C-alpha positions as CSV (number, residue, x, y, z in Angstrom):
1,M,0.0,0.0,0.0
2,R,2.8,2.4,0.9
3,G,4.5,1.8,-2.4
4,N,1.3,2.8,-4.2
5,I,1.0,6.0,-2.3
6,A,4.6,6.9,-2.9
7,Q,4.2,6.2,-6.6
8,L,1.0,8.2,-6.8
9,M,2.8,11.1,-5.1
10,Q,5.7,10.9,-7.6
11,Q,3.2,11.0,-10.5
12,A,1.4,14.0,-8.9
13,Q,4.7,15.9,-8.5
14,K,5.6,15.1,-12.1
15,M,2.2,16.3,-13.3
16,Q,2.6,19.5,-11.4
17,E,6.0,20.1,-13.0
18,N,4.5,19.4,-16.4
19,L,1.6,21.7,-15.8
20,Q,3.9,24.5,-14.7
21,R,6.0,24.1,-17.8
22,A,2.9,24.1,-20.0
23,Q,1.6,27.3,-18.3
24,E,5.0,28.9,-19.0
25,E,4.8,27.9,-22.6
26,L,1.3,29.2,-22.9
27,A,2.3,32.6,-21.5
28,K,4.8,32.9,-24.4
29,L,2.3,31.8,-27.0
30,E,1.0,34.1,-29.7
31,V,-1.7,33.1,-32.2
32,T,-3.3,35.0,-35.0
33,G,-7.0,34.7,-35.9
34,S,-8.2,36.1,-39.2
35,A,-11.4,36.7,-41.1
36,G,-12.5,37.8,-44.5
37,G,-9.6,35.9,-46.2
38,G,-7.1,37.8,-44.1
39,M,-8.6,41.2,-44.5
40,V,-8.7,41.4,-40.6
41,S,-6.3,39.7,-38.3
42,I,-6.0,39.7,-34.5
43,T,-3.0,38.4,-32.6
44,L,-3.6,37.2,-29.0
45,T,-1.2,35.8,-26.4
46,G,-1.9,32.6,-24.5
47,K,-3.3,34.8,-21.7
48,M,-5.9,36.2,-24.1
49,E,-4.2,39.6,-24.3
50,C,-4.4,41.4,-27.6
51,R,-1.0,42.1,-29.2
52,K,-1.9,43.3,-32.7
53,V,-4.8,44.2,-34.8
54,R,-4.5,44.5,-38.6
55,I,-7.3,45.8,-40.8
56,E,-7.0,46.0,-44.5
57,P,-8.0,49.6,-45.5
58,S,-10.4,48.5,-48.2
59,V,-12.8,47.1,-45.5
60,L,-13.0,50.4,-43.5
61,S,-15.5,51.9,-45.9
62,D,-18.2,49.5,-44.6
63,A,-18.4,49.9,-40.8
64,E,-20.8,47.0,-40.3
65,M,-18.7,44.6,-42.3
66,T,-15.6,45.8,-40.5
67,E,-17.2,45.1,-37.1
68,D,-18.3,41.6,-38.2
69,L,-14.8,40.8,-39.5
70,I,-13.2,42.0,-36.3
71,A,-15.5,39.9,-34.2
72,A,-14.9,36.8,-36.4
73,A,-11.1,37.3,-36.2
74,I,-11.2,37.6,-32.4
75,N,-13.3,34.5,-32.2
76,D,-10.9,32.7,-34.5
77,A,-7.9,33.7,-32.3
78,V,-9.7,32.8,-29.1
79,N,-10.5,29.3,-30.5
80,K,-6.9,28.8,-31.5
81,V,-5.6,29.8,-28.0
82,N,-8.1,27.5,-26.4
83,A,-7.2,24.6,-28.6
84,E,-3.5,25.1,-28.0
85,S,-4.1,25.4,-24.2
86,Q,-6.2,22.2,-24.2
87,A,-3.5,20.4,-26.1
88,K,-0.6,21.5,-23.8
89,M,-2.6,20.9,-20.6
90,S,-3.8,17.4,-21.7
91,G,-0.2,16.6,-22.6
92,A,0.9,17.8,-19.2
93,T,-1.5,15.5,-17.4
94,A,-0.9,12.4,-19.6
95,G,-0.9,9.3,-17.5
96,M,-2.8,10.8,-14.6
97,P,-6.5,10.1,-14.3
98,I,-8.2,13.5,-14.1
99,P,-11.9,13.3,-13.2
100,P,-14.2,14.6,-15.9
101,G,-15.1,18.2,-15.4
102,M,-12.2,18.9,-13.1
103,K,-10.7,22.4,-13.7
104,I,-7.0,22.5,-13.9
105,P,-5.4,25.8,-12.8
106,G,-4.2,27.8,-15.8
107,M,-6.7,26.4,-18.3
108,F,-8.9,28.9,-20.0
């Protein structure tokens, strides 16, 4: 029984180290979402902070279309950050049974 607990503690410590490393990688991550075939692009960090917005001047004449393209580009970038975060965090917890629905600190 003691051996099992010691092994479980080692696995938990390893998972914690992996999670910390994954969180550090995510903090450095930058992704770009785009819309309208690249007419609008938004760059976000892994912490969902906006780093850059690029809007092609030709779309500025139509305010409603510009707004829609900005919203779509933001959503695209957010989805990419979430996918990358999920991939890194699931890799960090590989081998450890995590109960369904359990929130892992640092996941968005």
